[in-house]
N, CA, C and O atoms as a GROMACS GRO file, in nm:
protein
  320
    1MET      N    1  12.063   7.871   8.572
    1MET     CA    2  12.114   7.969   8.665
    1MET      C    3  12.042   7.950   8.799
    1MET      O    4  11.923   7.921   8.803
    2LYS      N    5  12.115   7.967   8.907
    2LYS     CA    6  12.057   7.954   9.041
    2LYS      C    7  12.043   8.093   9.103
    2LYS      O    8  12.134   8.176   9.095
    3ALA      N    9  11.927   8.115   9.164
    3ALA     CA   10  11.902   8.238   9.238
    3ALA      C   11  11.887   8.203   9.385
    3ALA      O   12  11.811   8.113   9.421
    4LYS      N   13  11.960   8.274   9.469
    4LYS     CA   14  11.945   8.260   9.614
    4LYS      C   15  11.874   8.386   9.663
    4LYS      O   16  11.917   8.498   9.636
    5VAL      N   17  11.764   8.364   9.736
    5VAL     CA   18  11.683   8.476   9.784
    5VAL      C   19  11.681   8.473   9.936
    5VAL      O   20  11.648   8.372   9.997
    6TYR      N   21  11.717   8.586   9.995
    6TYR     CA   22  11.717   8.603  10.140
    6TYR      C   23  11.608   8.703  10.175
    6TYR      O   24  11.611   8.817  10.128
    7VAL      N   25  11.512   8.661  10.255
    7VAL     CA   26  11.401   8.747  10.296
    7VAL      C   27  11.412   8.770  10.447
    7VAL      O   28  11.419   8.674  10.524
    8THR      N   29  11.413   8.896  10.487
    8THR     CA   30  11.424   8.928  10.629
    8THR      C   31  11.319   9.034  10.666
    8THR      O   32  11.276   9.113  10.582
    9ILE      N   33  11.281   9.032  10.792
    9ILE     CA   34  11.186   9.133  10.841
    9ILE      C   35  11.259   9.267  10.850
    9ILE      O   36  11.374   9.273  10.895
   10LYS      N   37  11.193   9.372  10.807
   10LYS     CA   38  11.254   9.506  10.813
   10LYS      C   39  11.293   9.540  10.956
   10LYS      O   40  11.228   9.497  11.052
   11GLU      N   41  11.398   9.617  10.970
   11GLU     CA   42  11.452   9.652  11.102
   11GLU      C   43  11.350   9.721  11.192
   11GLU      O   44  11.351   9.700  11.313
   12ASN      N   45  11.262   9.802  11.135
   12ASN     CA   46  11.167   9.878  11.217
   12ASN      C   47  11.039   9.800  11.247
   12ASN      O   48  10.945   9.855  11.305
   13VAL      N   49  11.033   9.672  11.208
   13VAL     CA   50  10.915   9.588  11.231
   13VAL      C   51  10.945   9.490  11.344
   13VAL      O   52  11.051   9.427  11.345
   14LEU      N   53  10.853   9.478  11.439
   14LEU     CA   54  10.871   9.383  11.548
   14LEU      C   55  10.876   9.241  11.494
   14LEU      O   56  10.808   9.208  11.397
   15ASP      N   57  10.958   9.156  11.558
   15ASP     CA   58  10.974   9.017  11.517
   15ASP      C   59  10.939   8.926  11.635
   15ASP      O   60  11.029   8.883  11.707
   16PRO      N   61  10.810   8.896  11.655
   16PRO     CA   62  10.772   8.815  11.770
   16PRO      C   63  10.831   8.674  11.766
   16PRO      O   64  10.861   8.617  11.871
   17GLN      N   65  10.848   8.618  11.648
   17GLN     CA   66  10.909   8.485  11.638
   17GLN      C   67  11.055   8.491  11.683
   17GLN      O   68  11.101   8.403  11.755
   18GLY      N   69  11.126   8.593  11.642
   18GLY     CA   70  11.264   8.612  11.686
   18GLY      C   71  11.274   8.631  11.836
   18GLY      O   72  11.365   8.578  11.900
   19THR      N   73  11.180   8.707  11.892
   19THR     CA   74  11.178   8.729  12.037
   19THR      C   75  11.154   8.598  12.111
   19THR      O   76  11.214   8.572  12.216
   20ALA      N   77  11.065   8.514  12.057
   20ALA     CA   78  11.038   8.384  12.119
   20ALA      C   79  11.160   8.294  12.115
   20ALA      O   80  11.191   8.226  12.213
   21VAL      N   81  11.231   8.294  12.003
   21VAL     CA   82  11.353   8.213  11.992
   21VAL      C   83  11.459   8.265  12.088
   21VAL      O   84  11.529   8.187  12.152
   22GLN      N   85  11.472   8.397  12.097
   22GLN     CA   86  11.568   8.456  12.190
   22GLN      C   87  11.538   8.412  12.333
   22GLN      O   88  11.628   8.373  12.407
   23GLY      N   89  11.411   8.417  12.372
   23GLY     CA   90  11.372   8.375  12.506
   23GLY      C   91  11.403   8.228  12.530
   23GLY      O   92  11.450   8.191  12.638
   24ALA      N   93  11.376   8.144  12.432
   24ALA     CA   94  11.405   8.001  12.444
   24ALA      C   95  11.554   7.977  12.458
   24ALA      O   96  11.596   7.893  12.538
   25LEU      N   97  11.634   8.049  12.381
   25LEU     CA   98  11.780   8.033  12.391
   25LEU      C   99  11.829   8.074  12.530
   25LEU      O  100  11.915   8.008  12.588
   26HIS      N  101  11.776   8.183  12.581
   26HIS     CA  102  11.813   8.226  12.717
   26HIS      C  103  11.776   8.119  12.820
   26HIS      O  104  11.854   8.089  12.910
   27THR      N  105  11.656   8.063  12.805
   27THR     CA  106  11.610   7.958  12.897
   27THR      C  107  11.702   7.836  12.891
   27THR      O  108  11.721   7.766  12.990
   28MET      N  109  11.759   7.811  12.773
   28MET     CA  110  11.846   7.695  12.754
   28MET      C  111  11.990   7.724  12.796
   28MET      O  112  12.077   7.638  12.784
   29GLY      N  113  12.015   7.844  12.846
   29GLY     CA  114  12.148   7.876  12.897
   29GLY      C  115  12.237   7.954  12.801
   29GLY      O  116  12.356   7.971  12.827
   30PHE      N  117  12.181   8.001  12.691
   30PHE     CA  118  12.258   8.080  12.595
   30PHE      C  119  12.232   8.229  12.617
   30PHE      O  120  12.174   8.296  12.531
   31ALA      N  121  12.274   8.278  12.731
   31ALA     CA  122  12.246   8.417  12.771
   31ALA      C  123  12.320   8.520  12.687
   31ALA      O  124  12.285   8.638  12.689
   32GLU      N  125  12.422   8.477  12.613
   32GLU     CA  126  12.499   8.571  12.532
   32GLU      C  127  12.425   8.621  12.408
   32GLU      O  128  12.471   8.715  12.342
   33VAL      N  129  12.312   8.559  12.375
   33VAL     CA  130  12.235   8.600  12.257
   33VAL      C  131  12.161   8.729  12.289
   33VAL      O  132  12.076   8.733  12.377
   34GLY      N  133  12.195   8.836  12.216
   34GLY     CA  134  12.135   8.966  12.240
   34GLY      C  135  12.002   8.985  12.172
   34GLY      O  136  11.909   9.040  12.232
   35SER      N  137  11.990   8.940  12.048
   35SER     CA  138  11.863   8.950  11.977
   35SER      C  139  11.863   8.849  11.864
   35SER      O  140  11.968   8.802  11.819
   36VAL      N  141  11.743   8.816  11.818
   36VAL     CA  142  11.726   8.719  11.710
   36VAL      C  143  11.627   8.777  11.611
   36VAL      O  144  11.522   8.829  11.651
   37ARG      N  145  11.658   8.769  11.483
   37ARG     CA  146  11.567   8.807  11.376
   37ARG      C  147  11.548   8.683  11.288
   37ARG      O  148  11.646   8.618  11.251
   38ILE      N  149  11.425   8.651  11.256
   38ILE     CA  150  11.393   8.533  11.176
   38ILE      C  151  11.369   8.575  11.031
   38ILE      O  152  11.311   8.680  11.005
   39GLY      N  153  11.415   8.492  10.938
   39GLY     CA  154  11.395   8.520  10.796
   39GLY      C  155  11.373   8.392  10.719
   39GLY      O  156  11.353   8.285  10.777
   40LYS      N  157  11.377   8.404  10.585
   40LYS     CA  158  11.360   8.290  10.496
   40LYS      C  159  11.474   8.287  10.396
   40LYS      O  160  11.530   8.390  10.360
   41TYR      N  161  11.508   8.165  10.353
   41TYR     CA  162  11.609   8.146  10.249
   41TYR      C  163  11.548   8.056  10.143
   41TYR      O  164  11.494   7.950  10.174
   42LEU      N  165  11.557   8.098  10.017
   42LEU     CA  166  11.503   8.018   9.907
   42LEU      C  167  11.608   8.003   9.799
   42LEU      O  168  11.687   8.095   9.775
   43GLU      N  169  11.611   7.888   9.732
   43GLU     CA  170  11.694   7.865   9.614
   43GLU      C  171  11.602   7.834   9.497
   43GLU      O  172  11.515   7.748   9.506
   44LEU      N  173  11.624   7.905   9.388
   44LEU     CA  174  11.544   7.886   9.267
   44LEU      C  175  11.636   7.849   9.152
   44LEU      O  176  11.737   7.914   9.130
   45GLU      N  177  11.601   7.744   9.078
   45GLU     CA  178  11.672   7.711   8.954
   45GLU      C  179  11.597   7.776   8.840
   45GLU      O  180  11.478   7.751   8.820
   46LEU      N  181  11.665   7.860   8.765
   46LEU     CA  182  11.603   7.934   8.655
   46LEU      C  183  11.652   7.881   8.521
   46LEU      O  184  11.769   7.846   8.505
   47ASP      N  185  11.561   7.874   8.427
   47ASP     CA  186  11.590   7.824   8.294
   47ASP      C  187  11.635   7.937   8.201
   47ASP      O  188  11.574   7.960   8.096
   48THR      N  189  11.739   8.007   8.239
   48THR     CA  190  11.792   8.115   8.157
   48THR      C  191  11.939   8.136   8.190
   48THR      O  192  11.984   8.107   8.300
   49ASN      N  193  12.013   8.188   8.093
   49ASN     CA  194  12.152   8.226   8.115
   49ASN      C  195  12.170   8.377   8.110
   49ASN      O  196  12.282   8.427   8.124
   50ASP      N  197  12.061   8.448   8.090
   50ASP     CA  198  12.064   8.594   8.082
   50ASP      C  199  12.050   8.651   8.223
   50ASP      O  200  11.943   8.646   8.283
   51LYS      N  201  12.160   8.706   8.276
   51LYS     CA  202  12.162   8.754   8.414
   51LYS      C  203  12.063   8.867   8.437
   51LYS      O  204  11.996   8.870   8.540
   52ALA      N  205  12.053   8.960   8.344
   52ALA     CA  206  11.960   9.073   8.360
   52ALA      C  207  11.815   9.024   8.362
   52ALA      O  208  11.735   9.071   8.443
   53GLU      N  209  11.783   8.930   8.273
   53GLU     CA  210  11.647   8.875   8.270
   53GLU      C  211  11.618   8.800   8.400
   53GLU      O  212  11.511   8.815   8.458
   54ALA      N  213  11.713   8.719   8.445
   54ALA     CA  214  11.696   8.642   8.568
   54ALA      C  215  11.673   8.735   8.687
   54ALA      O  216  11.584   8.712   8.769
   55GLU      N  217  11.753   8.840   8.695
   55GLU     CA  218  11.739   8.934   8.806
   55GLU      C  219  11.601   9.001   8.805
   55GLU      O  220  11.538   9.016   8.909
   56ALA      N  221  11.556   9.040   8.687
   56ALA     CA  222  11.425   9.105   8.676
   56ALA      C  223  11.313   9.008   8.712
   56ALA      O  224  11.218   9.046   8.782
   57ARG      N  225  11.323   8.884   8.667
   57ARG     CA  226  11.219   8.784   8.694
   57ARG      C  227  11.213   8.751   8.844
   57ARG      O  228  11.104   8.741   8.901
   58VAL      N  229  11.329   8.733   8.906
   58VAL     CA  230  11.330   8.700   9.049
   58VAL      C  231  11.278   8.817   9.130
   58VAL      O  232  11.207   8.798   9.228
   59LYS      N  233  11.313   8.939   9.090
   59LYS     CA  234  11.260   9.056   9.160
   59LYS      C  235  11.108   9.058   9.152
   59LYS      O  236  11.041   9.088   9.251
   60ALA      N  237  11.053   9.026   9.035
   60ALA     CA  238  10.907   9.022   9.019
   60ALA      C  239  10.847   8.913   9.108
   60ALA      O  240  10.742   8.933   9.168
   61MET      N  241  10.914   8.798   9.116
   61MET     CA  242  10.866   8.689   9.203
   61MET      C  243  10.863   8.734   9.349
   61MET      O  244  10.768   8.705   9.422
   62CYS      N  245  10.968   8.803   9.390
   62CYS     CA  246  10.975   8.851   9.529
   62CYS      C  247  10.866   8.952   9.557
   62CYS      O  248  10.800   8.946   9.661
   63GLU      N  249  10.846   9.045   9.466
   63GLU     CA  250  10.747   9.151   9.485
   63GLU      C  251  10.604   9.095   9.488
   63GLU      O  252  10.518   9.148   9.558
   64LYS      N  253  10.579   8.986   9.411
   64LYS     CA  254  10.443   8.933   9.400
   64LYS      C  255  10.413   8.820   9.497
   64LYS      O  256  10.297   8.803   9.536
   65LEU      N  257  10.514   8.741   9.539
   65LEU     CA  258  10.484   8.623   9.620
   65LEU      C  259  10.583   8.594   9.731
   65LEU      O  260  10.542   8.567   9.844
   66LEU      N  261  10.711   8.598   9.702
   66LEU     CA  262  10.811   8.545   9.795
   66LEU      C  263  10.835   8.634   9.917
   66LEU      O  264  10.875   8.583  10.022
   67ALA      N  265  10.810   8.763   9.905
   67ALA     CA  266  10.832   8.855  10.017
   67ALA      C  267  10.711   8.946  10.032
   67ALA      O  268  10.652   8.989   9.932
   68ASN      N  269  10.675   8.976  10.154
   68ASN     CA  270  10.573   9.075  10.182
   68ASN      C  271  10.648   9.208  10.196
   68ASN      O  272  10.698   9.240  10.304
   69VAL      N  273  10.655   9.284  10.088
   69VAL     CA  274  10.742   9.402  10.084
   69VAL      C  275  10.699   9.513  10.181
   69VAL      O  276  10.774   9.608  10.202
   70VAL      N  277  10.581   9.501  10.240
   70VAL     CA  278  10.538   9.599  10.339
   70VAL      C  279  10.621   9.583  10.467
   70VAL      O  280  10.657   9.682  10.530
   71VAL      N  281  10.650   9.458  10.505
   71VAL     CA  282  10.719   9.433  10.631
   71VAL      C  283  10.851   9.357  10.613
   71VAL      O  284  10.922   9.335  10.711
   72GLU      N  285  10.884   9.316  10.490
   72GLU     CA  286  11.006   9.238  10.467
   72GLU      C  287  11.093   9.301  10.360
   72GLU      O  288  11.045   9.363  10.266
   73ASP      N  289  11.225   9.283  10.377
   73ASP     CA  290  11.322   9.317  10.275
   73ASP      C  291  11.369   9.187  10.211
   73ASP      O  292  11.356   9.080  10.271
   74TYR      N  293  11.424   9.196  10.091
   74TYR     CA  294  11.482   9.078  10.029
   74TYR      C  295  11.609   9.113   9.955
   74TYR      O  296  11.631   9.228   9.915
   75ARG      N  297  11.692   9.013   9.939
   75ARG     CA  298  11.820   9.029   9.868
   75ARG      C  299  11.836   8.906   9.778
   75ARG      O  300  11.804   8.795   9.819
   76VAL      N  301  11.884   8.928   9.656
   76VAL     CA  302  11.898   8.820   9.558
   76VAL      C  303  12.044   8.806   9.517
   76VAL      O  304  12.112   8.906   9.491
   77GLU      N  305  12.092   8.682   9.513
   77GLU     CA  306  12.225   8.650   9.459
   77GLU      C  307  12.206   8.553   9.345
   77GLU      O  308  12.135   8.453   9.358
   78LEU      N  309  12.270   8.580   9.232
   78LEU     CA  310  12.262   8.492   9.116
   78LEU      C  311  12.393   8.420   9.094
   78LEU      O  312  12.500   8.479   9.108
   79GLU      N  313  12.385   8.291   9.060
   79GLU     CA  314  12.503   8.210   9.031
   79GLU      C  315  12.485   8.142   8.896
   79GLU      O  316  12.376   8.094   8.864
   80GLY      N  317  12.593   8.138   8.820
   80GLY     CA  318  12.588   8.062   8.696
   80GLY      C  319  12.571   8.138   8.573
   80GLY      O  320  12.566   8.080   8.464
   0.00000   0.00000   0.00000
């Protein structure tokens, strides 16, 4: 089973990396960009066919390592 994990900075947390990218895009002539938020995308291959178990395990991985839950949100999609 494949798990897709999307990690994003919470809306109420400043994103200095996103601000830097926005500034660079403006400098390059892309003035239409209003704001940029930076995140992470991960794909995990799991050795299980049990969707409930996979969801619980990936959630534990996110809570312990893949996302800093103080300042980041995450979303998981399972395939297979």
